Structure formats: structure tokens, C-alpha cells
C-alpha positions in Angstrom: -36.5 -16.2 -42.1 -36.7 -17.1 -38.5 -33.5 -18.5 -38.4 -32.0 -15.1 -39.9 -33.4 -13.3 -37.5 -32.7 -16.0 -34.7 -28.5 -16.0 -35.5 -27.9 -12.4 -34.6 -30.1 -12.2 -31.4 -27.5 -15.5 -30.4 -24.2 -13.3 -31.4 -25.4 -9.9 -29.4 -26.5 -12.5 -26.7 -22.9 -14.6 -26.5 -21.3 -10.8 -27.3 -23.4 -9.4 -23.9 -22.0 -12.3 -22.0 -18.6 -12.2 -23.0 -18.9 -8.7 -21.9 -20.6 -9.3 -18.8 -18.2 -11.8 -17.7 -15.7 -9.5 -18.3 -16.7 -6.9 -15.9 -17.5 -9.3 -13.6 -14.2 -10.7 -13.5 -12.6 -7.1 -13.7 -14.6 -5.9 -10.7 -13.3 -9.4 -9.0 -9.6 -9.4 -9.8 -6.7 -7.6 -7.7 -6.0 -3.9 -8.6 -3.6 -3.9 -11.6 -0.9 -2.5 -9.4 -1.3 -5.7 -6.8 -0.9 -8.1 -9.8 2.3 -6.6 -11.3 4.1 -7.0 -7.8 6.6 -10.0 -7.1 6.6 -12.5 -4.7 7.0 -10.9 -1.7 5.9 -12.1 2.1 3.5 -9.2 2.4 1.6 -6.7 -0.2 -0.2 -3.3 1.1 -2.5 -1.6 -1.8 -4.0 1.6 -1.2 -6.2 3.9 -3.7 -5.0 7.1 -3.2 -7.2 8.5 -5.4 -10.6 7.5 -3.3 -9.1 8.8 0.0 -7.9 12.0 -1.7 -11.6 12.1 -3.2 -12.7 11.5 0.8 -10.6 13.5 2.8 -9.1 16.0 0.0 -5.6 16.0 1.8 -3.8 16.8 -1.4 -5.2 20.5 -0.3 -3.6 20.4 2.7 -0.2 22.5 2.7 2.8 20.5 3.3 6.2 21.4 4.5 8.8 19.6 1.8 12.4 18.4 2.9 14.7 20.9 0.3 15.3 17.8 -1.6 12.4 16.2 -1.7 11.3 20.1 -3.2 13.7 19.1 -6.0 12.3 15.8 -7.4 8.8 17.7 -7.4 10.6 20.5 -9.5 12.3 18.7 -11.8 9.5 15.6 -12.6 6.5 17.9 -12.3 5.1 14.9 -9.9 3.1 15.9 -6.3 2.6 12.3 -4.9 -0.6 13.2 -3.2 -1.9 14.9 -6.4 -0.7 12.4 -9.4 -0.7 9.2 -7.7 -4.3 7.7 -7.4 -3.2 3.6 -6.5 0.1 2.7 -5.3 1.2 -1.4 -4.1 4.0 -2.6 -2.1 5.4 -6.2 -1.7 7.5 -6.1 1.3 10.1 -8.8 1.2 12.1 -9.9 4.5 15.8 -9.9 4.1 17.6 -13.5 6.1 20.3 -11.3 7.5 18.2 -8.1 9.4 21.3 -6.5 10.8 23.2 -6.4 7.3 23.6 -3.6 4.3 19.9 -4.3 3.3 18.0 -4.1 6.8 15.2 -6.2 7.8 13.1 -5.3 4.8 13.4 -4.4 1.7 10.8 -3.0 -0.8 9.0 -3.4 -4.4 6.7 -0.7 -5.4 4.0 -0.3 -8.2 2.8 3.3 -8.9 -0.2 4.2 -11.1 -1.1 7.9 -11.8 -0.7 10.9 -13.9 3.2 11.5 -14.6 5.5 13.4 -17.5 7.3 10.5 -18.9 9.6 12.7 -20.5 10.8 14.4 -17.2 11.3 11.8 -15.1 12.7 9.8 -17.6 15.8 12.8 -18.2 15.4 13.3 -14.3 16.0 9.5 -13.5 18.7 9.3 -16.4 20.6 12.2 -14.3 21.2 10.8 -10.8 21.5 7.1 -12.2 24.6 5.3 -11.7 23.8 2.3 -13.9 21.4 1.6 -17.0 20.2 -1.4 -18.1 18.0 -2.3 -20.8 15.3 -5.0 -20.2 12.2 -6.2 -22.0 12.4 -3.6 -23.7 12.3 -0.7 -20.5 15.3 1.1 -19.2 16.2 0.3 -15.8 17.5 3.1 -13.8 20.1 1.9 -10.4 20.1 4.5 -7.8 21.8 4.4 -5.1 19.8 5.5 -2.2 21.1 4.8 1.8 23.8 2.0 0.9 21.0 0.2 -1.1 20.8 0.3 -4.6 17.2 1.0 -5.9 16.0 0.2 -9.5 13.1 2.0 -11.0 11.4 1.6 -14.8 8.9 3.2 -16.3 6.0 0.3 -17.4 4.2 2.5 -19.2 3.0 6.3 -19.3 0.8 6.0 -16.1 3.2 3.4 -14.1 6.1 3.5 -12.4 7.7 0.6 -10.7 10.5 0.0 -8.1 12.1 -2.5 -6.0 15.2 -1.5 -3.5 16.2 -5.7 -3.6 19.8 -6.3 -3.4 19.2 -8.1 -6.9 17.1 -7.0 -10.3 14.8 -9.9 -9.9 12.4 -8.3 -8.8 12.1 -5.5 -11.1 12.5 -8.3 -13.7 9.4 -10.3 -12.5 7.5 -7.1 -12.7 8.3 -6.1 -16.1 7.6 -10.1 -17.4 4.2 -9.5 -14.9 3.5 -6.4 -17.4 4.3 -7.5 -20.7 2.2 -10.8 -19.8 -0.7 -8.6 -18.3 -4.4 -10.1 -18.7 -7.5 -10.1 -16.3 -6.2 -14.3 -16.2 -3.0 -13.0 -14.3 -4.1 -13.6 -10.6 -0.5 -11.8 -9.8 2.0 -13.6 -6.8 0.7 -16.6 -4.9 0.4 -14.2 -2.2 -1.9 -12.6 -3.4 -4.0 -15.3 -5.1 -4.2 -17.0 -1.9 -5.1 -13.9 0.2 -7.5 -12.0 -1.9 -10.3 -13.1 -1.7 -10.0 -12.2 2.0 -9.9 -8.5 1.7 -13.2 -7.1 2.6 -15.2 -5.9 -0.8 -14.2 -1.9 -1.4 -11.6 -2.0 0.5 -9.4 1.6 -0.6 -6.6 0.6 1.4 -5.7 -3.5 2.5 -2.7 -5.5 3.4 -2.2 -9.1 3.4 0.7 -11.4 4.8 3.1 -10.4 7.0 2.6 -6.9 7.2 3.7 -6.0 10.2 7.6 -6.9 9.4 8.5 -3.2 9.4 7.2 -2.7 12.8 8.9 -5.8 14.0 11.2 -5.6 17.1 13.2 -8.6 19.2 10.4 -11.1 16.9 7.3 -9.2 17.9 5.5 -6.7 16.3 5.6 -3.2 17.9 3.4 -0.1 17.3 4.0 3.5 19.0 6.5 1.9 21.3 4.3 -0.6 22.7 5.2 -4.7 22.1 2.2 -6.3 20.8 1.4 -10.0 21.4 2.0 -10.3 18.2 5.0 -12.3 15.9 6.9 -10.6 13.2 5.7 -13.0 10.9 2.3 -13.7 11.7 0.1 -13.7 8.8 -2.8 -10.7 8.9 -5.4 -9.3 6.6 -6.0 -6.4 6.9 -8.3 -3.0 4.8 -9.6 0.3 5.0 -13.1 0.4 3.6 -15.3 3.6 3.0 -19.1 3.3 4.0 -21.1 6.5 3.1 -24.1 5.8 4.4 -22.5 4.6 7.8 -22.6 8.2 9.2 -24.3 10.2 6.7 -24.2 13.6 8.6 -20.4 13.4 8.7 -19.8 12.6 5.5 -18.7 8.4 6.0 -17.2 6.5 7.9 -14.1 4.5 7.6 -14.2 0.9 8.7 -10.6 -0.5 9.8 -10.6 -4.4 10.1 -7.3 -6.5 11.1 -7.7 -10.0 11.1 -5.0 -12.5 12.6 -4.5 -15.7 11.0 -3.5 -17.6 13.9 -1.8 -21.2 14.3 -5.2 -22.8 16.7 -8.3 -21.4 17.8 -6.1 -21.2 21.4 -3.4 -19.0 20.0 -6.4 -16.7 18.4 -8.1 -16.4 21.3 -4.8 -15.6 23.6 -4.4 -13.0 21.1 -7.6 -11.2 21.2 -7.8 -11.7 25.4 -4.3 -10.2 25.6 -5.7 -7.4 23.2 -8.4 -6.7 24.8 -6.2 -6.2 28.1 -3.7 -3.6 26.5 -6.8 -1.4 24.5 -8.4 -1.2 28.0 -5.4 0.2 29.7 -4.8 2.6 26.9 -8.3 3.7 27.1 -7.8 4.1 31.0 -4.8 6.2 30.4 -6.7 8.0 27.4 -9.4 8.8 28.8 -7.7 10.7 32.1 -6.1 13.0 29.6 -7.7 16.3 28.1 -6.8 16.0 24.3 -4.9 18.7 23.7 -6.3 19.2 19.7 -7.8 17.8 17.1 -5.9 14.9 16.4 -5.6 13.6 19.8 -9.2 14.3 20.5 -9.9 11.6 17.1 -7.2 9.0 18.4 -8.9 9.0 21.5 -12.5 8.1 19.0 -10.9 5.6 17.1 -9.2 3.7 20.3 -13.0 4.0 21.7 -14.5 2.3 19.3 -12.4 -0.9 18.7 -13.7 -3.9 19.1 -11.9 -7.5 19.9 -13.8 -10.8 18.6 -11.9 -14.5 17.9 -13.5 -17.4 15.8 -12.2 -20.5 15.5 -8.1 -19.4 14.5 -9.2 -15.8 13.7 -9.0 -13.2 15.8 -10.9 -9.9 14.8 -10.4 -6.3 15.5 -12.5 -3.3 14.1 -12.6 0.5 14.1 -14.2 3.3 13.1 -13.5 6.6 11.9 -15.6 9.8 10.6 -14.3 11.7 7.7 -13.6 14.6 9.9 -11.5 12.2 12.3 -9.2 10.9 9.2 -8.9 14.1 8.0 -7.2 15.2 11.7 -5.2 12.4 12.2 -3.5 12.2 8.3 -3.0 16.3 8.6 -1.4 16.0 12.4 2.0 14.1 10.6 3.6 15.1 7.5 6.1 12.1 6.3 7.0 14.2 3.6 8.7 16.7 5.4 11.7 14.5 7.3 15.2 15.3 5.2 16.4 11.6 5.6 13.3 10.6 3.5 14.6 7.0 2.5 11.8 6.7 -0.8 13.3 10.1 -2.3 16.1 9.5 -5.1 17.4 13.1 -4.3 19.1 11.8 -1.7 21.4 9.8 -3.4 24.9 11.2 -4.4 26.0 9.0 -7.2 29.7 9.6 -7.8 29.8 9.2 -11.6 26.7 11.2 -12.3 26.0 13.9 -10.1 22.3 14.9 -10.5 21.7 18.7 -11.1 21.5 21.2 -8.9 
């Protein structure tokens, strides 16, 4: 009788232990969108669902270009409302002044999509199609590049503007073999553990590549003392308890992994000098709107430290400040948005008007 009782108990304990292990692995594993990305020089991930809940940026009025509005009307996809998470892989091109530019991108979008409407739209504007691993890959020419797009699942879309289909094939292969044991690309396996826990947005690797000028990272017209191929780990993390009266705070952390301690010290010292100059200029000027006031507060919150071969920047912003900054600029309003498939002008299969 005792043995009959012990055996079921052992089975229950084993099942609970397995479930607990699976939940633990899932909570510590990289997000699925990032795990599906191909090999790359950098990865950027944004959990838009969390940011949307905190800032309600999807409720802000947005001025869109006609071509982008056509995409929304045709597919029913409103990006700020329907995309829950997105991951980008950055690929440095060997010929930065060539037809493919300095950086190419591979992306994975997870959210709420009408698969039939999206497929009809892509089929209408694609210049060619390929079937791979049971999925249709649509090719759309945009700004001299070939953008390849495929629907991985009802809630997942992948795209890449690399010159060859290798990257889009890799994402399809990863999706077909996806599991908790899949760590993703070699970069993700090597650097994801450096990302602070519960970060809503993060980037690892050479994330400064899109801002590179003359071999160095430039931001807002200012050249930083960081080579374009610097390894960085950047993150945004929301903490509700940090500023209860203002609805919480968002913490920005950027960590440079320098070649040696001396290089890390030089980076921290140089950035401190630049920061002091910016603060001096900013404090002498009267902010002309909420966004300028928010930017000044964020700049004043920045701290710079270094430890061994790591230089670390920390900054903090309230939710109200983040709202002011995110609503000050509207990237979707540009009529030459390179990410908008409707800008394509296919020769043999034009998009309907």
C-alpha cells in the first residue's frame, strides 16, 4: 500500500520539477524573435508591448506618408498597435560605399497580423517569389536593394535586405528547429548573459554601425571616441518602484567592452569631458518645449564609470520624460522611409493604387 502511494508521488514531483525547469529555462532564454535571427555583427531587440503599456505611445497622433498609409490600409497592420516585439540583426557590409550601403538588416517581427491580407499585399508588389522550407519568400526591390520577406507563423514575420537569401533561409531553418535548447546565433550565445534582467530593449555587439562616420560612432552630429566596431551592450529597463510619484523610471545602461583597462579609462574620461561641455551649453539655454526639457534632465542624470576593461554609462528618465521624447519625432512621417515596401516600383508586377 505504501509503495502504491510513493510511486504516484514521485511521478508528480518529477513532473513538477520538469515544469519548473522548463519555466526557468524559458525565463532566462533569449526572446524568440532574437533567437531566430541569423549570424550578424550586432543584435537589437525591443519589447514594444511593454513600452506601449507604460507610455501609451500607440495613442499619439501620427502624421504618415501616403505610401506608409497605403501599406496600413492594404494589410490592416498598424505597427505601433500591432507589433509586440521586434529583433534586428545588423550585418556590416564589406564595401560600405557599394550598392548595399554600410549596413544591412535582418528582422523578425512578432505581433498581431492578418496573414491573408499581408500575403495578398506582398504577392501584389513582389517581383519574384521562392518557396523554401514550406514558406513563400517574397522579394521586393527597395532603394536598390532586394528585401526578402516571409511569414514564419500567423504572428511572426521575418525579413532581410542582405544581397543573398542565406540570412532569410537561416531564419526559416531556425524557426523550423526552434526550441528552448536553441541559443540562437553565436553572438546571442556569447553576449545575452550581459543584458540586465527584465530589459524591455537591448542591443549587443557592434550596435554603433548605423551611426558610423569616418570609422567612429557619431551621434547628433557629434563624433564619439568609440570606433565603429566597438563591442557594446546597451539596455533599457523599466522600474516601477524607482519613481512611484512619476509612474516609474526607465534606466539606460551602455557598456563598452574595451580591448584593455587603459582603453576603458580613456573612453570614460573623454566622454565625461564631452558630457560636461554638453551640460554647460544646455544649462545656459532655456528649454523651448517639453522634449528639450526632458532631454536636459536625462543628460544631467548621466553617470560614467569604468571597471577594468569595461566603461559604463548610466542614465535615468521618468515615464513622462520618455513620452515627451518619443512623441517629439515621428519616423513614419518621412516620405522616403526605407522600411516601407510600398516605395518599391516593381517592373513586372506593380502595386495596385
